[in-house]
C-alpha positions as CSV (number, residue, x, y, z in Angstrom):
1,M,-21.7,17.5,28.9
2,K,-19.8,20.8,29.0
3,Y,-16.2,21.0,30.2
4,M,-14.1,24.1,30.8
5,L,-10.5,23.9,29.9
6,I,-8.7,26.4,32.0
7,M,-5.2,27.6,30.9
8,R,-2.5,28.0,33.4
9,A,1.3,28.4,33.1
10,T,4.5,28.4,35.2
11,D,6.8,31.5,35.3
12,E,9.1,29.7,32.8
13,A,6.2,29.1,30.3
14,V,5.2,32.8,30.6
15,E,8.8,33.9,29.8
16,A,9.1,31.4,26.9
17,Y,5.8,32.7,25.5
18,K,7.3,36.2,25.2
19,N,9.9,34.8,22.7
20,V,7.3,33.4,20.4
21,P,6.1,35.7,17.6
22,F,2.5,36.9,18.3
23,E,1.4,35.9,14.8
24,Q,2.6,32.3,15.5
25,V,0.5,32.2,18.7
26,I,-2.6,33.5,17.0
27,E,-2.2,31.1,14.2
28,A,-1.8,28.1,16.5
29,M,-4.8,29.1,18.6
30,G,-6.9,29.9,15.5
31,K,-6.2,26.5,14.0
32,Y,-7.1,24.8,17.3
33,N,-10.3,26.8,17.6
34,E,-11.2,26.1,14.0
35,L,-10.7,22.4,14.5
36,M,-13.0,22.3,17.5
37,T,-15.6,24.5,15.7
38,K,-15.6,22.2,12.7
39,A,-16.0,19.2,15.1
40,G,-19.0,21.0,16.7
41,V,-17.5,20.9,20.2
42,L,-16.5,24.5,20.8
43,V,-19.1,26.5,22.9
44,A,-16.9,29.4,23.9
45,G,-13.3,30.4,24.4
46,E,-11.4,33.5,25.4
47,G,-8.0,34.7,26.5
48,L,-7.6,37.0,29.4
49,S,-5.6,40.2,29.9
50,D,-2.5,40.3,32.1
51,A,-3.1,39.8,35.8
52,E,-1.8,43.3,36.5
53,E,-5.0,44.6,34.9
54,G,-7.2,42.4,37.2
55,F,-8.3,42.5,40.8
56,V,-9.5,40.2,43.5
57,V,-12.6,40.8,45.7
58,D,-11.9,39.1,49.1
59,F,-15.0,38.2,51.1
60,S,-13.1,37.3,54.3
61,A,-14.1,40.4,56.1
62,E,-17.5,41.9,56.7
63,T,-16.9,44.4,53.9
64,P,-15.5,42.9,50.8
65,L,-12.0,44.1,50.0
66,V,-10.8,44.8,46.5
67,T,-7.1,44.3,45.8
68,D,-5.5,45.1,42.5
69,G,-3.4,42.5,40.6
70,P,-1.2,40.8,40.2
71,Y,-2.6,38.7,43.0
72,G,-1.0,35.3,43.1
73,E,1.7,33.1,41.9
74,T,1.9,32.7,38.1
75,K,0.9,29.0,38.3
76,E,-2.3,30.0,40.2
77,L,-3.4,32.5,37.5
78,F,-6.1,31.7,35.0
79,N,-4.9,32.9,31.5
80,G,-7.9,31.9,29.3
81,F,-10.4,29.2,28.7
82,W,-12.4,27.1,26.3
83,I,-15.8,25.6,27.0
84,L,-16.5,22.4,25.1
85,E,-19.7,20.4,24.6
86,V,-18.7,16.7,24.4
87,S,-20.1,13.3,25.1
88,T,-17.6,12.1,27.7
89,R,-14.9,13.1,30.1
90,E,-12.5,11.1,27.9
91,E,-13.4,13.2,24.8
92,A,-12.8,16.4,26.8
93,A,-9.3,15.0,27.8
94,E,-8.6,14.2,24.1
95,W,-9.4,17.8,23.0
96,A,-7.4,19.2,26.0
97,K,-4.3,17.2,24.9
98,R,-4.5,18.8,21.5
99,A,-4.2,22.4,22.8
100,P,-1.3,24.3,21.3
101,L,0.4,25.0,24.6
102,G,4.1,24.6,25.4
103,A,6.2,23.2,28.2
104,G,5.2,24.6,31.6
105,S,1.7,25.2,30.5
106,F,-1.2,23.1,31.7
107,L,-5.0,22.9,31.4
108,E,-7.3,22.3,34.4
109,V,-10.4,20.5,33.0
110,R,-13.6,20.8,34.9
111,R,-17.1,19.7,34.1
112,V,-19.6,22.7,33.9
113,T,-22.6,21.9,36.0
114,G,-26.0,22.1,34.4
115,V,-29.5,22.6,35.6
116,E,-29.9,18.8,35.6
117,D,-27.4,18.7,38.5
118,F,-29.7,20.6,40.9
119,P,-33.2,19.8,42.3
120,A,-35.8,20.6,39.6
121,D,-38.3,21.7,42.2
122,N,-36.1,24.4,43.6
123,E,-37.5,27.9,43.0
124,W,-34.1,29.4,42.1
125,V,-33.3,26.6,39.7
126,Q,-36.6,27.2,38.0
127,K,-35.9,30.9,37.8
128,E,-32.4,30.2,36.4
129,Q,-33.9,28.2,33.6
130,E,-36.3,31.1,32.8
131,M,-33.5,33.6,32.8
132,R,-31.4,31.5,30.5
133,G,-34.4,31.1,28.2
134,E,-34.9,34.9,28.1
135,Q,-31.1,35.4,27.4
136,A,-31.3,32.9,24.5
137,Q,-34.3,34.8,23.1
138,R,-32.5,38.2,23.3
139,A,-29.4,36.7,21.6
140,Q,-31.6,35.6,18.7
141,Q,-33.0,39.1,18.1
């Protein structure tokens, strides 16, 4: 099963982070990523740029509206993620608890749905499987 660990933080955690040397942050994250890689559970992981660089596309109106960031309260912002391939929900929770995050930070952990979660006879599910196969072939080239 795949799980996504979504990083979030309070305003206080963001301010505290500014006082930590960047090299220390990179080292802590690097060690955590290395641990998960060696355990064979890390599928992907990335940090995200500041919300001021982002934007939101709102589909509430007939024509989608693009609004530049920042676009929400700090605690609502998604700062980065990891995707893990683990056997159980409990294993995902154990890895999440080991993340090198400080007070005021938290991880939202969500299972990533797979093709097995949808009707196998659906045309679009079948096309999705084909597209993923093509992507995997291109990645190997």
